[in-house]
C-alpha positions, 0 to 999 in steps of 0.5 A: 499500499502506498501512502499518499504523501503529497496530500498528507504533509500539507494536512499534517503541517496545518493541523493544531492537534498534537496527536492523532488516533490510528484511525485518523492517521489512516484517513490522512494517509489514505490507508487502512487502520490495520496498515497503521497498526502494522507500521507501529508494530514494525517500529516504523511509526512511533506511537504513544500508548495512553491506556490506563496502567492496568488496561488490557487494551492499548490506546494508541496516539501518534504524535503529529511530529512523528507523522511528519517525520515519517512522511518526510522520511518516506518522501525522501526514500521515494525521491531517491528511488526515482533517480 
């Protein structure tokens, strides 16, 4: 699945929010929430787990700064492959 970086970067830079949910992140990048979960599990995308200490479920939030880093990194990789 290819991330829509041309759309994502301006949208991320213009937000006033500090974090997004995996579902919101998936919408920004035009991918599924499962794909975002896979990127987090693989360590390619950083996320914060804000669940209560003894909670059985994770409550993930992705910082906007991390999304911009990720998008820029992917964008520069795509550019280097084109050359």
